[in-house]
MARGU-522781 format. One record per residue (C-alpha): residue number from 1; residue in three letters; x, y, z. Coordinates in steps of 0.001 Angstrom, whole numbers. Example, Ala and Ser with C-alpha at 12.3 -4.5 7.8 and 13.67 -1.06 7.14 Angstrom:
2
   n res      xx      yy      zz
   1 ALA   12300   -4500    7800
   2 SER   13670   -1060    7140
***
This chain:
143
   n res      xx      yy      zz
   1 UNK   98368   41902   -3932
   2 UNK  102010   42674   -4703
   3 UNK  101046   45966   -6319
   4 UNK   99118   46942   -3168
   5 UNK  102156   46351   -1001
   6 UNK  104349   48123   -3545
   7 UNK  102023   51140   -3595
   8 UNK  102178   51388     172
   9 UNK  105979   51114     120
  10 UNK  106228   53786   -2571
  11 UNK  104378   56268    -372
  12 UNK  107167   55969    2145
  13 UNK  105015   54286    4746
  14 UNK  106877   51121    5481
  15 UNK  105879   49308    8618
  16 UNK  105003   45836    9639
  17 UNK  101395   46755   10394
  18 UNK  100489   48114    6969
  19 UNK  101699   45160    4839
  20 UNK  100142   42743    7316
  21 UNK   96861   44650    7035
  22 UNK   96952   44132    3271
  23 UNK   97977   40494    3508
  24 UNK   95228   39741    6000
  25 UNK   92675   40949    3446
  26 UNK   90856   43227    5859
  27 UNK   89553   46714    5249
  28 UNK   90091   49308    7882
  29 UNK   93101   50608    9615
  30 UNK   96311   49173   10872
  31 UNK   96514   50513   14403
  32 UNK   99956   49270   15336
  33 UNK  101062   52496   16989
  34 UNK  101718   52234   20691
  35 UNK  100033   55566   21393
  36 UNK   96964   55023   19199
  37 UNK   94498   53577   21687
  38 UNK   91215   53762   19795
  39 UNK   90726   51554   16730
  40 UNK   89703   53496   13636
  41 UNK   86584   52183   11860
  42 UNK   86863   50773    8335
  43 UNK   85936   53314    5643
  44 UNK   82648   52883    3805
  45 UNK   82479   52611      19
  46 UNK   79491   53785   -2023
  47 UNK   78639   55233   -5386
  48 UNK   78574   59022   -5645
  49 UNK   75171   60648   -5108
  50 UNK   73147   60468   -8321
  51 UNK   75533   57923   -9848
  52 UNK   75783   54179  -10161
  53 UNK   75612   52296   -6857
  54 UNK   78531   50189   -5662
  55 UNK   77366   46612   -5100
  56 UNK   79531   43944   -3482
  57 UNK   82435   46422   -3399
  58 UNK   82538   46378   -7233
  59 UNK   82891   49489   -9390
  60 UNK   83220   50128  -13124
  61 UNK   85914   52076  -14996
  62 UNK   84861   55716  -15211
  63 UNK   82517   55378  -12220
  64 UNK   82467   57901   -9395
  65 UNK   82947   56315   -5967
  66 UNK   82616   57867   -2543
  67 UNK   84688   56796     454
  68 UNK   83556   57876    3923
  69 UNK   85825   57490    6911
  70 UNK   86361   58577   10485
  71 UNK   88700   58047   13392
  72 UNK   91592   60221   12275
  73 UNK   92447   63297   14308
  74 UNK   90659   66569   13665
  75 UNK   92132   68570   10798
  76 UNK   94663   65884    9847
  77 UNK   96154   65810    6361
  78 UNK   95672   62417    4701
  79 UNK   97467   61151    1597
  80 UNK   95577   58818    -736
  81 UNK   97205   56324   -3076
  82 UNK   95799   53642   -5360
  83 UNK   97455   50253   -5754
  84 UNK   96779   50051   -9497
  85 UNK   98291   53515  -10107
  86 UNK  101806   53542   -8597
  87 UNK  103070   57071   -8060
  88 UNK   99576   58650   -8086
  89 UNK   98526   60550   -4968
  90 UNK   95715   62768   -3810
  91 UNK   95144   64510    -499
  92 UNK   92317   65420    1836
  93 UNK   91959   67094    5205
  94 UNK   89665   65640    7850
  95 UNK   87014   67752    9515
  96 UNK   87234   68869   13168
  97 UNK   85997   65438   14290
  98 UNK   88464   63448   12155
  99 UNK   85907   62444    9507
 100 UNK   86128   62665    5732
 101 UNK   84063   62151    2604
 102 UNK   86145   61730    -533
 103 UNK   84820   61315   -4071
 104 UNK   86910   59800   -6819
 105 UNK   86286   59196  -10503
 106 UNK   87907   55896  -11425
 107 UNK   89956   56253  -14618
 108 UNK   88116   55163  -17760
 109 UNK   91010   52804  -18481
 110 UNK   91126   51299  -14964
 111 UNK   92206   47663  -15231
 112 UNK   89732   44996  -14153
 113 UNK   90536   43239  -10903
 114 UNK   91156   43850   -7218
 115 UNK   92325   47298   -6151
 116 UNK   93039   49147   -2912
 117 UNK   92826   52799   -1969
 118 UNK   95149   53614     935
 119 UNK   94525   56598    3218
 120 UNK   97565   57515    5361
 121 UNK   97909   60334    7863
 122 UNK  100889   62477    6926
 123 UNK  102755   65071    8888
 124 UNK  104306   64916   12308
 125 UNK  103995   61606   14098
 126 UNK  105083   60925   17644
 127 UNK  108157   58682   17734
 128 UNK  106353   55729   19361
 129 UNK  103498   55654   16849
 130 UNK  102869   54444   13341
 131 UNK  100660   56752   11245
 132 UNK   97048   55654   10947
 133 UNK   96301   54058    7587
 134 UNK   92925   53047    6153
 135 UNK   92560   50477    3382
 136 UNK   89504   50530    1126
 137 UNK   89384   47373    -992
 138 UNK   87208   47098   -4080
 139 UNK   87095   45322   -7430
 140 UNK   86995   46985  -10825
 141 UNK   84619   45080  -13080
 142 UNK   83851   45416  -16766
 143 UNK   80635   43907  -18098
***
């Protein structure tokens, strides 16, 4: 849990809404911005096509996972970070409707336990808003 909050803080996105979203243990987005009127749906987690399925939000080291989300603005740039890998980042751009499909190969040496992928809109934000941020929780299992 502390590493999830730390990872969010390291990305430079420090707000009350994001840490509370992690502490509450809920997937989805912290929509604390005054100007963000529509809630953004929680991202979906699945195994990559043709790969191992993700059951009970559990994945294995070296497994390919697919995260599907929506509710961001069209063409927005989104930064991705992983709680168990401080300092690591990836990026994606949403489609014209604010949706994304992102595939990720978990590291072969991923530690077992709870983990969080954080998706944060980057770029210009209106002064009265907090950037949208999606949290995709999962557990790395070894068996």
